[in-house]
C-alpha positions as CSV (number, residue, x, y, z in Angstrom):
1,M,-55.9,117.3,52.3
2,L,-58.3,117.6,55.2
3,L,-59.3,120.9,56.8
4,P,-57.0,121.5,59.7
5,A,-58.0,121.7,63.4
6,P,-58.9,125.3,64.5
7,R,-56.3,127.3,66.5
8,G,-58.6,130.1,67.5
9,P,-62.0,131.8,66.8
10,I,-61.2,132.7,63.2
11,T,-60.2,129.3,62.1
12,D,-63.0,127.7,64.1
13,R,-65.5,129.9,62.3
14,L,-63.9,129.4,58.9
15,R,-63.7,125.6,59.3
16,G,-67.4,125.5,60.2
17,E,-68.4,127.6,57.2
18,L,-66.3,125.7,54.7
19,A,-67.8,122.4,55.8
20,R,-71.2,123.5,54.5
21,P,-72.3,124.3,50.9
22,P,-71.3,127.8,49.7
23,H,-73.4,130.5,51.4
24,L,-73.0,134.1,52.6
25,F,-71.5,134.8,56.0
26,D,-70.2,137.9,57.7
27,P,-66.4,138.3,58.2
28,P,-65.0,139.0,61.7
29,P,-64.7,142.6,62.9
30,D,-61.9,144.7,61.4
31,E,-59.9,144.7,64.6
32,A,-60.1,140.9,64.9
33,C,-56.8,139.6,63.6
34,G,-56.3,136.7,65.9
35,D,-53.0,135.6,67.2
36,E,-50.2,134.5,65.0
37,E,-51.4,130.9,64.9
38,D,-55.0,131.7,64.2
39,L,-54.2,134.4,61.6
40,H,-51.8,132.5,59.5
41,L,-53.7,129.2,59.5
42,A,-56.8,131.1,58.4
43,L,-54.9,132.8,55.7
44,F,-53.3,129.5,54.6
45,V,-56.8,127.9,54.4
46,C,-58.1,130.8,52.3
47,Y,-55.1,130.6,50.0
48,E,-55.2,126.9,49.7
49,L,-58.6,127.1,48.0
50,H,-56.6,128.5,45.0
51,Y,-54.2,125.5,45.0
52,Q,-55.2,121.9,45.8
53,G,-58.2,122.7,48.0
54,F,-59.5,120.5,50.8
55,D,-61.3,117.1,50.9
56,G,-65.0,117.6,51.4
57,V,-64.9,121.4,50.7
58,D,-66.9,122.7,47.7
59,D,-64.6,124.1,45.0
60,R,-67.0,127.0,44.6
61,W,-65.7,128.5,47.8
62,E,-62.5,129.5,46.0
63,W,-64.0,132.8,44.7
64,H,-67.0,133.1,47.0
65,P,-67.4,136.8,48.1
66,S,-67.6,135.8,51.8
67,V,-64.3,134.0,51.7
68,L,-62.7,136.8,49.8
69,A,-64.0,139.4,52.3
70,L,-62.5,137.3,55.2
71,R,-59.3,137.0,53.3
72,E,-59.1,140.7,52.7
73,R,-59.4,141.4,56.4
74,L,-56.7,138.9,57.2
75,E,-54.4,140.2,54.6
76,R,-54.7,143.7,56.0
77,C,-53.6,142.3,59.3
78,F,-50.7,140.5,57.7
79,E,-49.6,143.5,55.7
80,A,-49.7,145.7,58.8
81,E,-47.5,143.1,60.6
82,L,-45.1,143.0,57.6
83,A,-44.9,146.8,57.6
84,R,-43.9,146.7,61.3
85,L,-41.3,144.0,60.9
86,V,-39.8,145.0,57.5
87,P,-38.6,148.6,56.9
88,R,-39.2,149.5,53.3
89,P,-35.8,149.9,51.6
90,P,-35.2,153.0,49.5
91,A,-36.3,152.7,45.9
92,P,-33.2,152.4,43.7
93,A,-32.9,153.6,40.1
94,P,-34.0,150.9,37.7
95,E,-30.5,150.1,36.5
96,E,-29.4,149.7,40.1
97,V,-31.9,147.0,41.1
98,P,-29.7,143.9,40.6
99,R,-26.9,145.5,42.7
100,A,-29.4,146.7,45.3
101,L,-30.8,143.1,45.6
102,A,-27.2,141.8,46.0
103,A,-26.5,144.3,48.7
104,L,-29.7,143.5,50.5
105,V,-28.9,139.8,50.5
106,A,-25.3,140.4,51.5
107,A,-26.4,142.6,54.5
108,D,-28.8,139.9,55.9
109,Q,-27.5,138.7,59.3
110,G,-29.9,135.9,60.1
111,P,-28.8,132.8,62.0
112,S,-27.5,129.9,59.9
113,L,-30.0,127.1,60.1
114,S,-28.2,125.3,57.3
115,A,-24.9,125.3,59.2
116,Y,-26.5,123.6,62.2
117,L,-28.3,121.0,60.0
118,R,-25.0,120.4,58.2
119,T,-22.9,119.6,61.3
120,R,-25.0,119.0,64.4
121,A,-28.6,118.0,63.7
122,D,-29.8,114.5,64.4
123,L,-32.2,112.7,62.1
124,G,-35.2,113.7,64.2
125,R,-34.4,117.4,63.8
126,F,-33.5,117.1,60.2
127,A,-36.9,115.4,59.7
128,E,-38.6,118.2,61.5
129,F,-37.0,120.7,59.2
130,V,-38.2,118.8,56.2
131,V,-41.7,118.7,57.6
132,H,-41.6,122.5,58.0
133,R,-40.4,122.9,54.4
134,S,-43.1,120.6,53.0
135,V,-45.8,123.2,53.5
136,Y,-44.3,125.1,50.5
137,Q,-42.0,122.6,48.8
138,L,-44.8,120.2,47.9
139,K,-46.3,123.0,45.8
140,E,-42.9,124.5,44.9
141,A,-43.0,127.3,42.4
142,D,-46.8,127.5,42.3
143,P,-47.2,130.8,44.2
144,H,-44.6,132.6,42.0
145,T,-46.3,131.3,38.9
146,W,-49.2,133.7,39.6
147,G,-46.8,136.4,38.3
148,I,-46.5,135.1,34.8
149,P,-49.7,136.5,33.3
150,R,-48.9,139.8,35.0
151,L,-45.7,140.4,33.1
152,L,-44.6,141.1,29.6
153,G,-41.4,140.9,27.5
154,R,-38.0,140.0,29.1
155,S,-39.2,139.9,32.7
156,K,-41.9,137.4,31.7
157,A,-39.5,135.2,29.7
158,A,-37.1,135.2,32.6
159,L,-39.8,134.1,35.1
160,V,-40.9,131.4,32.7
161,E,-37.4,130.1,32.4
162,I,-37.0,129.8,36.1
163,Q,-40.4,128.2,36.6
164,A,-39.8,125.7,33.8
165,D,-36.8,124.4,35.7
166,E,-38.8,124.2,38.9
167,Y,-41.4,122.1,37.1
168,G,-38.8,119.7,35.7
169,G,-38.9,120.9,32.1
170,G,-41.9,118.8,31.5
171,V,-40.5,115.6,33.1
172,P,-42.6,114.6,36.1
173,E,-39.9,112.9,38.1
174,R,-37.6,116.0,37.7
175,M,-40.2,118.4,39.2
176,H,-38.7,119.8,42.3
177,A,-41.8,119.0,44.3
178,E,-41.5,115.4,43.3
179,M,-37.8,115.4,44.3
180,F,-38.8,116.7,47.7
181,R,-41.3,113.9,48.0
182,A,-38.5,111.4,47.5
183,T,-36.5,113.1,50.3
184,M,-39.6,112.9,52.6
185,R,-40.0,109.2,51.9
186,A,-36.3,108.5,52.5
187,L,-36.8,110.1,56.0
188,G,-39.8,107.9,56.7
189,L,-42.2,110.9,56.4
190,D,-45.7,111.0,54.9
191,D,-45.2,112.6,51.5
192,S,-48.9,113.3,50.8
193,Y,-49.8,116.9,50.2
194,G,-50.6,118.8,53.5
195,A,-50.2,115.7,55.7
196,Y,-48.5,117.8,58.5
197,L,-50.5,121.0,58.3
198,D,-51.8,120.5,61.9
199,S,-48.1,120.3,63.0
200,I,-46.9,123.4,61.2
201,P,-46.6,126.6,63.4
202,G,-47.7,130.0,62.2
203,A,-44.2,131.4,61.6
204,T,-43.7,128.6,59.0
205,L,-47.1,129.2,57.4
206,A,-46.2,132.9,57.1
207,V,-43.2,132.0,54.9
208,S,-45.7,130.4,52.5
209,N,-48.5,132.9,53.0
210,V,-46.4,135.9,51.9
211,M,-45.8,134.2,48.5
212,S,-49.5,133.8,48.0
213,L,-50.2,137.3,49.2
214,F,-47.8,138.7,46.6
215,G,-48.8,136.3,43.9
216,L,-52.6,136.7,44.1
217,H,-52.5,140.5,43.9
218,R,-51.4,142.3,40.8
219,R,-50.5,145.4,42.9
220,H,-47.8,143.2,44.5
221,R,-46.2,141.9,41.3
222,G,-43.0,143.8,42.0
223,A,-42.8,142.4,45.5
224,L,-43.4,138.9,44.1
225,L,-40.4,139.2,41.8
226,G,-38.2,140.6,44.5
227,H,-39.3,137.8,46.8
228,L,-38.4,135.2,44.2
229,A,-35.0,136.9,43.5
230,A,-34.1,136.8,47.2
231,F,-35.3,133.2,47.4
232,E,-33.0,132.2,44.6
233,M,-30.1,134.3,45.7
234,T,-30.0,132.7,49.2
235,S,-30.6,129.1,48.1
236,S,-27.5,127.6,46.6
237,T,-25.2,127.5,49.6
238,P,-27.9,126.4,52.2
239,N,-28.9,123.5,50.0
240,R,-25.3,122.4,49.6
241,R,-25.2,122.3,53.4
242,Y,-28.5,120.5,53.7
243,S,-27.1,117.8,51.4
244,Q,-23.9,117.5,53.4
245,G,-25.9,117.2,56.6
246,L,-28.1,114.5,55.2
247,R,-25.0,112.6,53.8
248,R,-23.5,112.8,57.3
249,L,-26.6,111.2,58.7
250,G,-26.5,108.4,56.1
251,G,-28.7,109.7,53.4
252,D,-28.1,108.2,49.9
253,A,-28.0,110.0,46.6
254,A,-31.7,109.7,46.1
255,A,-32.4,111.3,49.4
256,R,-30.1,114.2,48.7
257,R,-31.1,114.7,45.1
258,Y,-33.5,117.5,45.9
259,F,-30.9,119.6,47.7
260,E,-28.1,118.9,45.3
261,E,-30.3,119.9,42.3
262,H,-30.8,123.3,43.9
263,V,-27.1,123.9,44.4
264,Q,-26.6,124.1,40.7
265,A,-30.0,125.3,39.5
266,D,-30.3,128.2,41.9
267,A,-26.8,129.4,41.2
268,V,-28.0,130.0,37.7
269,H,-31.5,131.2,38.7
270,E,-30.2,133.9,41.0
271,Q,-28.5,135.6,38.0
272,I,-31.6,135.3,35.9
273,A,-33.9,136.5,38.7
274,A,-31.8,139.5,39.6
275,H,-30.8,140.7,36.1
276,D,-33.2,139.3,33.5
277,M,-36.3,139.3,35.6
278,C,-36.1,142.0,38.2
279,G,-33.7,144.2,36.2
280,A,-36.0,144.1,33.1
281,F,-39.2,144.6,35.2
282,A,-37.6,147.7,36.8
283,A,-36.8,149.1,33.4
284,E,-40.4,148.5,32.3
285,H,-41.9,149.8,35.6
286,P,-39.4,152.3,37.1
287,G,-42.0,153.4,39.7
288,L,-42.0,149.8,41.2
289,T,-38.3,149.4,42.1
290,G,-39.1,150.0,45.7
291,D,-41.7,147.1,45.7
292,I,-39.0,144.8,44.3
293,L,-36.7,145.5,47.2
294,Y,-39.5,145.3,49.7
295,G,-40.5,141.9,48.5
296,A,-36.9,140.7,48.8
297,A,-36.7,142.2,52.3
298,C,-39.9,140.4,53.4
299,A,-38.5,137.1,52.2
300,L,-35.3,137.6,54.1
301,A,-37.1,138.7,57.3
302,L,-39.6,135.9,57.4
303,D,-36.9,133.3,56.7
304,R,-34.8,134.8,59.5
305,I,-37.8,134.5,61.9
306,F,-38.4,130.9,60.8
307,A,-34.7,130.0,61.5
308,E,-34.7,131.7,64.9
309,R,-37.9,129.9,65.9
310,L,-36.5,126.5,65.0
311,L,-33.1,127.0,66.6
312,G,-34.7,128.5,69.7
313,R,-37.0,125.5,70.2
314,W,-34.2,123.0,69.6
315,R,-31.9,125.0,71.9
316,A,-34.5,124.6,74.6
317,G,-34.6,120.8,74.0
318,R,-38.1,121.0,72.5
319,S,-39.7,120.0,69.2
320,S,-40.1,122.8,66.7
321,L,-43.5,121.4,65.6
322,L,-46.9,122.0,67.3
323,R,-47.3,118.2,67.3
324,P,-44.0,116.3,67.5
325,L,-43.6,113.5,65.0
326,A,-45.2,110.3,66.2
327,S,-42.1,108.3,65.1
328,L,-38.7,109.5,64.2
329,P,-35.9,108.2,62.0
330,Q,-33.1,106.5,63.8
331,A,-29.5,107.8,63.9
332,P,-26.9,105.6,62.2
333,P,-25.5,103.0,64.6
334,G,-22.8,104.2,66.9
335,R,-23.6,107.8,66.5
336,P,-26.0,109.3,69.1
337,P,-28.3,112.1,68.1
338,Q,-26.8,115.5,69.0
339,D,-28.4,118.6,70.4
340,L,-27.6,122.2,69.4
341,L,-24.6,122.3,71.7
342,G,-23.3,118.9,70.6
343,S,-24.3,116.8,73.7
344,P,-26.6,113.7,73.4
345,L,-30.3,114.4,73.6
346,G,-31.9,113.4,76.9
347,T,-34.9,111.6,75.3
348,P,-34.1,108.6,73.1
349,L,-35.6,108.4,69.7
350,R,-38.6,106.2,69.2
351,S,-38.8,103.2,66.9
352,P,-38.4,104.1,63.3
353,P,-41.3,104.1,60.8
354,P,-41.6,101.5,58.1
355,Q,-39.9,103.8,55.5
356,R,-36.8,105.4,56.8
357,L,-33.5,106.8,55.8
358,A,-31.4,103.9,56.9
359,Q,-32.1,100.2,56.5
360,S,-33.2,98.0,59.5
361,Q,-30.4,96.9,61.7
362,A,-30.5,93.3,60.4
363,E,-30.0,94.3,56.7
364,R,-27.9,97.4,57.2
365,P,-24.3,97.2,55.9
366,A,-21.4,98.4,57.9
367,P,-21.6,102.2,58.0
368,R,-19.1,104.2,55.8
369,P,-17.0,106.8,57.6
370,P,-18.5,110.2,56.9
371,E,-16.8,112.5,54.5
372,P,-14.8,115.1,56.3
373,E,-16.5,118.1,54.7
374,A,-19.9,117.0,55.8
375,E,-18.8,116.0,59.3
376,S,-17.1,119.1,60.6
377,E,-17.5,122.8,60.0
378,P,-14.0,123.6,58.6
379,V,-13.8,123.3,54.8
380,P,-10.7,121.7,53.4
381,A,-8.3,123.9,51.4
382,P,-9.7,124.6,48.0
383,P,-7.9,122.9,45.1
384,I,-7.7,126.0,42.9
385,D,-6.6,129.6,43.5
386,Y,-8.5,132.6,42.0
387,V,-6.4,135.7,41.3
388,L,-8.3,138.9,40.8
389,P,-6.4,142.0,39.8
390,L,-8.4,145.1,40.7
391,R,-8.1,148.8,40.3
392,W,-11.2,150.8,41.0
393,Q,-11.9,154.5,41.1
394,D,-15.3,154.1,42.7
395,D,-17.2,151.4,44.6
396,S,-20.5,151.4,42.8
397,D,-20.4,147.7,42.3
398,L,-18.9,146.8,45.6
399,A,-21.8,145.0,47.1
400,E,-22.3,142.7,44.1
401,L,-18.6,141.9,43.8
402,T,-18.4,141.2,47.6
403,G,-21.3,138.7,47.4
404,Y,-19.7,137.0,44.4
405,L,-16.3,136.6,46.1
406,R,-17.9,135.4,49.3
407,R,-19.8,132.7,47.4
408,L,-16.7,131.8,45.4
409,S,-14.5,131.5,48.4
410,R,-16.2,128.3,49.4
411,H,-14.8,126.7,46.3
412,A,-11.5,128.5,45.6
413,R,-8.8,130.3,47.5
414,I,-9.2,134.0,46.6
415,V,-6.3,136.4,46.1
416,V,-7.3,140.0,45.4
417,V,-4.5,142.3,44.2
418,D,-5.9,145.8,44.7
419,G,-4.4,148.9,43.1
420,S,-7.3,151.1,44.1
421,P,-6.8,154.4,45.9
422,S,-6.3,154.3,49.7
423,P,-9.8,154.9,50.9
424,L,-11.2,152.3,48.6
425,F,-8.4,149.8,49.3
426,E,-9.1,150.1,53.1
427,R,-12.8,149.6,52.6
428,H,-12.2,146.5,50.5
429,A,-9.8,145.1,53.1
430,R,-12.4,145.4,55.8
431,L,-15.1,143.6,53.7
432,W,-12.9,140.9,52.2
433,R,-10.4,139.9,54.9
434,E,-12.6,137.1,56.2
435,F,-12.6,135.2,52.9
436,A,-9.8,136.5,50.7
437,E,-6.1,137.4,50.8
438,H,-6.2,141.1,49.9
439,L,-3.0,143.0,49.1
440,R,-1.5,145.7,47.0
441,P,0.7,145.0,43.9
442,D,4.3,144.3,44.9
443,E,6.5,147.4,44.6
444,D,9.2,145.6,42.6
445,V,6.7,144.8,39.8
446,D,7.2,147.9,37.7
447,V,5.1,147.5,34.6
448,A,2.9,149.9,32.7
449,N,-0.2,147.6,32.6
450,G,-1.8,147.6,36.0
451,K,-3.6,144.4,35.4
452,V,-0.4,142.6,34.6
453,A,1.1,143.9,37.8
454,G,-1.8,142.5,39.7
455,V,-1.5,139.1,38.0
456,L,2.3,138.9,38.6
457,T,1.8,139.7,42.3
458,G,-1.2,137.3,42.6
459,M,0.7,134.4,41.0
460,R,3.5,134.9,43.6
461,R,0.9,134.4,46.4
462,A,-0.9,131.4,44.7
463,R,-0.5,128.2,46.6
464,N,-2.3,125.7,44.4
465,E,-1.0,124.4,41.1
466,H,-4.2,125.3,39.3
467,V,-4.9,129.1,39.2
468,I,-7.7,131.1,37.6
469,I,-6.9,134.7,36.6
470,A,-10.0,136.8,36.1
471,D,-11.1,140.4,35.5
472,D,-13.4,142.0,38.0
473,D,-16.4,141.6,35.7
474,V,-16.1,137.8,35.3
475,R,-18.5,135.6,37.2
476,Y,-17.7,131.9,37.5
477,E,-20.2,129.2,38.4
478,I,-19.0,126.2,40.4
479,A,-19.2,123.8,37.5
480,A,-17.0,126.1,35.4
481,L,-14.4,126.2,38.1
482,G,-14.2,122.5,38.3
483,R,-13.9,122.1,34.5
484,V,-11.1,124.6,34.3
485,S,-9.2,122.7,37.0
486,A,-9.8,119.4,35.2
487,L,-8.5,120.8,31.9
488,L,-5.4,122.1,33.6
489,K,-4.4,118.5,34.4
490,N,-3.4,118.3,30.7
491,A,-2.9,121.9,29.7
492,D,-0.8,124.8,30.8
493,L,-3.3,127.5,29.7
494,V,-7.1,127.2,29.5
495,R,-9.1,129.8,27.6
496,P,-12.8,129.7,28.6
497,Q,-15.4,131.5,26.5
498,N,-16.9,134.7,28.0
499,H,-20.4,135.8,27.3
500,F,-22.2,138.9,28.5
501,H,-25.2,138.6,30.8
502,P,-27.3,140.7,31.1
503,L,-27.3,141.9,27.5
504,P,-28.1,145.6,27.0
505,W,-27.7,146.9,23.4
506,H,-24.0,147.7,23.7
507,A,-23.3,144.2,25.1
508,R,-25.0,142.7,22.1
509,W,-22.9,145.0,19.9
510,D,-19.7,143.9,21.5
511,S,-20.8,140.2,21.5
512,A,-20.7,140.4,17.7
513,R,-16.8,140.6,18.1
514,T,-16.9,137.4,20.2
515,L,-19.0,135.6,17.6
516,L,-16.7,136.6,14.7
517,N,-13.7,135.4,16.7
518,R,-15.5,132.1,17.4
519,G,-16.3,131.8,13.7
520,L,-12.7,132.1,12.8
521,G,-11.2,130.1,15.7
522,A,-11.4,131.2,19.3
523,D,-12.1,134.3,21.3
524,Y,-9.9,136.3,23.7
525,P,-11.5,136.0,27.1
526,G,-11.1,138.1,30.3
527,T,-10.1,135.0,32.3
528,F,-7.7,132.2,32.0
529,G,-6.7,129.0,33.8
530,V,-3.0,128.6,34.2
531,R,-0.6,126.1,35.9
532,R,1.4,127.9,38.5
533,S,4.6,125.9,38.0
534,F,4.6,126.6,34.2
535,F,3.8,130.3,34.8
536,A,6.8,130.4,37.2
537,R,9.1,128.6,34.7
538,M,8.4,131.1,31.9
539,G,9.0,134.0,34.3
540,G,5.5,135.6,33.9
541,Y,4.9,137.8,30.9
542,D,5.5,141.3,29.7
543,G,3.5,144.0,31.4
544,D,4.4,146.9,29.1
545,V,1.8,146.0,26.5
546,L,-1.8,147.0,26.0
547,F,-3.3,143.6,24.9
548,E,-2.1,141.7,27.9
549,N,-4.3,138.7,27.3
550,L,-2.9,138.1,23.9
551,E,0.6,138.6,25.3
552,L,0.0,135.9,27.9
553,I,-1.3,133.5,25.3
554,R,1.7,134.1,23.0
555,T,4.1,133.8,25.9
556,V,2.7,130.4,26.8
557,R,3.1,129.3,23.2
558,A,6.6,130.7,22.9
559,H,7.6,128.6,25.9
560,G,6.1,125.4,24.4
561,G,3.1,125.4,26.7
562,R,-0.1,123.3,26.0
563,E,-3.2,125.4,25.4
564,A,-6.9,124.3,25.7
565,C,-9.6,126.4,24.1
566,P,-12.9,124.7,25.0
567,L,-15.5,126.7,23.1
568,D,-18.3,125.3,25.3
569,L,-16.8,126.4,28.6
570,Y,-19.0,129.4,29.1
571,V,-18.2,131.9,31.8
572,R,-20.5,134.9,32.4
573,R,-19.2,138.5,32.2
574,L,-20.9,141.6,33.4
575,P,-21.3,144.2,30.6
576,P,-19.6,147.6,31.1
577,G,-21.6,150.8,31.4
578,T,-22.4,152.7,28.3
579,R,-19.8,155.3,29.0
580,R,-17.0,152.8,29.5
581,F,-18.1,150.9,26.4
582,W,-17.6,154.0,24.2
583,S,-14.3,154.8,25.9
584,Q,-12.9,151.4,25.0
585,R,-13.5,151.6,21.2
586,V,-10.2,153.0,20.0
587,R,-8.2,151.2,22.7
588,Q,-9.6,147.8,21.6
589,A,-9.0,148.7,18.0
590,Y,-5.4,149.4,18.9
591,D,-5.1,145.8,20.1
592,D,-5.3,144.7,16.4
593,L,-1.9,146.3,15.8
594,A,-0.6,143.1,17.4
595,Q,-2.3,141.1,14.5
596,P,-1.2,142.9,11.3
597,A,-3.3,140.9,8.9
598,R,-6.4,141.5,10.9
599,M,-5.6,145.2,11.2
600,A,-5.1,145.4,7.4
601,V,-8.5,143.9,6.8
602,F,-10.2,146.5,9.1
603,L,-8.2,149.4,7.5
604,A,-9.5,148.2,4.1
605,V,-13.2,148.1,5.1
606,L,-14.0,151.8,4.8
607,P,-12.2,152.4,1.5
608,A,-14.0,149.3,0.1
609,V,-17.4,150.4,1.3
610,G,-16.8,153.9,0.0
611,A,-15.7,152.6,-3.4
612,A,-18.7,150.4,-3.7
613,L,-21.1,153.2,-2.9
614,W,-19.2,155.6,-5.2
615,R,-19.7,153.1,-8.0
616,R,-23.4,152.8,-7.0
617,R,-23.1,149.1,-6.2
618,P,-24.8,148.9,-2.8
619,A,-25.5,145.2,-3.4
620,L,-21.8,144.6,-2.8
621,V,-22.1,146.3,0.6
622,A,-25.2,144.3,1.4
623,A,-23.5,141.1,0.4
624,G,-20.5,141.9,2.6
625,A,-22.8,142.7,5.6
626,A,-24.6,139.4,5.0
627,A,-21.3,137.5,4.9
628,V,-20.2,139.1,8.2
629,A,-23.5,138.3,9.9
630,G,-23.3,134.8,8.5
631,L,-19.8,134.3,9.9
632,A,-21.1,135.6,13.3
633,E,-24.0,133.1,13.1
634,I,-21.5,130.3,12.5
635,G,-19.7,131.4,15.7
636,R,-23.0,131.5,17.6
637,R,-23.8,127.9,16.6
638,R,-20.5,126.4,17.5
639,A,-20.3,124.4,20.7
640,G,-23.8,125.1,21.8
641,G,-23.4,128.9,21.7
642,R,-27.0,129.4,21.0
643,R,-27.9,128.9,24.6
644,V,-25.8,132.0,25.7
645,F,-25.8,134.2,22.6
646,P,-29.3,135.4,21.5
647,A,-30.3,135.0,17.9
648,T,-30.2,138.8,17.3
649,T,-26.5,139.1,18.2
650,P,-25.1,138.2,14.8
651,L,-27.2,141.1,13.3
652,F,-24.9,143.5,15.2
653,A,-21.8,142.1,13.4
654,P,-21.9,144.4,10.4
655,V,-22.3,147.4,12.6
656,W,-19.4,146.3,14.8
657,V,-17.2,145.8,11.7
658,L,-17.9,149.4,10.6
659,E,-17.2,150.6,14.1
660,R,-13.9,148.7,14.3
661,A,-12.9,149.9,10.8
662,T,-13.4,153.5,11.8
663,C,-11.6,153.1,15.1
664,S,-8.7,151.2,13.5
665,W,-7.8,154.4,11.6
666,A,-8.0,156.3,14.8
667,A,-5.7,153.7,16.5
668,L,-3.2,153.9,13.6
669,T,-3.2,157.7,13.9
670,A,-2.5,157.4,17.6
671,R,0.4,155.0,16.9
672,V,2.0,157.2,14.2
673,L,1.4,160.7,15.6
674,F,1.4,160.2,19.3
675,G,3.4,157.0,19.9
676,G,0.6,155.0,21.4
677,V,-2.6,155.2,23.3
678,P,-3.1,156.7,26.8
679,Y,-3.3,154.2,29.6
680,A,-3.2,155.1,33.4
681,G,-1.3,158.3,32.8
682,R,1.2,156.8,30.3
683,R,1.2,155.9,26.7
684,L,1.5,152.3,25.6
685,R,3.1,151.8,22.2
686,V,3.1,148.0,22.0
687,A,-0.2,146.1,21.7
688,A,1.5,142.7,22.1
689,H,4.7,141.1,21.0
690,S,4.8,138.5,18.3
691,T,5.2,134.8,19.2
692,R,8.4,134.7,17.2
693,R,10.0,137.5,19.3
694,L,8.8,136.0,22.5
695,R,10.3,132.7,21.5
696,R,13.6,134.4,20.8
697,R,13.5,135.8,24.3
698,A,12.8,132.4,25.8
699,T,15.6,130.7,24.0
700,G,18.1,133.5,23.9
701,P,20.8,134.3,26.4
702,G,19.4,134.6,29.9
703,G,16.0,133.2,28.8
704,P,14.5,130.2,30.7
705,H,15.0,127.9,27.7
706,A,18.4,129.2,26.7
707,S,20.8,126.6,25.5
708,P,23.6,125.7,28.0
């Protein structure tokens, strides 16, 4: 890369100094920040000495004291501008950092550059956008990699996990920077590093510079992680739109590969970044939670300015680059380029470069009609419904759930059946009415279990044949939604596999139960896929039980339904708080009353352990603990479980068995002495009905399968 042309006195001076062998020179006066173009180009040049450098510039300039002194002056100017533009968010408690990040992202109201590129941009403007992005994308992930040696433990491991994906897992052609090069080549652009630096305005350079500012200073390590989290949390949907826009303009799969890769990858990365990386870092450095939020706020603010500048220039009919592209890709035949308002541009596009998105006119096949989703803004009706029964007493997780539902609504029709108290219900209605059907449980659904009331009401409102029922702590990814829908083509009930993420100690403890269930067969998730027509034929399921998930499974079986239990269909679940975890111990043990053999085993554990210790045979206890841990390890290894269940999780299995054995006696006492366990102001006696009894109901008089 060549040194760029100067844009003011600072870059003019810097260019002259760097063209010579390393020597001492005086920095500009403290008050000399230059204008936006001069400041950010000078900073970019100083930072680039730490990356690929410049042709003809001595590498010894990288750490030369005169360059560092100049950079320090420029950084002070940049940081002062950031402080003016970006109010510092309040510092949250360490455990609140993931939710605070989600709330910050949800509250961002910047213009949608991706929506314009998806539906209205011509090839010339799409190419300009790609040129802007190339200043960072051709060194994608490098600035955030500065953070790795500054971290320890979980936060470091999480950052390495994200960066490994960015670098293609060691496969050069899968590196995201290399994929972006392919997109540039498909658009007929020069994919060499820094080829368009002289065309990139200061507002775009600032987006790149802030990453280097945070990455090269240890004091900004919290801001660096917050920046990356915001970057990942706002990436998936825009990249899907970029891909759709490029497809509309004739781009093939190779041209769109970069954007489509980020749709899936960043949906995963946003969870790792918010919880494993920032959440762990906040726990390790509670005094830096404010820095995490500030870094995220800076990322959002600079991206917002970037989008406003591009759309403003295009709205005025001007190029968004300092130097318009010498040649532009041609629009597909029969489709004129469109301006921001949808009218043809006044200036025709020039002849295309040798490499371009579409083939030459002579060799171009007849164009395909564009796919409807990419061509117009309205999204077709989703093929699956998502029913969420909800009953909250506080809104501490509202921002996070709202962000999740908003993202999910692009892929599924959302039905929220909300039994929360009136003030909370009304707040939810205001937030969710744009993307979800939000209603109270139907009054005629009179059952003791509030979740079942929500499910029965939601299934009445479902429109699609395929429906997902999910607790409020379940978090689906797009691929999992699609797989559930595919499985429902041949099954009436789909049981995915939940896993906790993040994994505090009590989530690992409770995950041991999951692994033991997997070792013996299948687990009982907090989400199901069901066929609406089959659910209607069986008349729903009994809501006067405690273990409603088992009741649904057994009801489907009793009615002859087909069940799919894909152990490798992993769906994330948020862990409960510690207080809620402890409050559920006896209630979950009560569920085992619906499985008498299982209950008998747990009731026998404490007497057996006591007898072994009384006879001074601790080896028997140790052998039993090892057997339990071994069974849990079998469950962890089944169907690729090692990628979601850490290796330490089976070690919690013996402890979980002792806890369940103790709580089983408490549950039995509650059944015998008190007639059940308390639930929402009532006592529920029945955990779940047996399949045999449910089958008799189905085939008996008045049942849906009664003999004529």
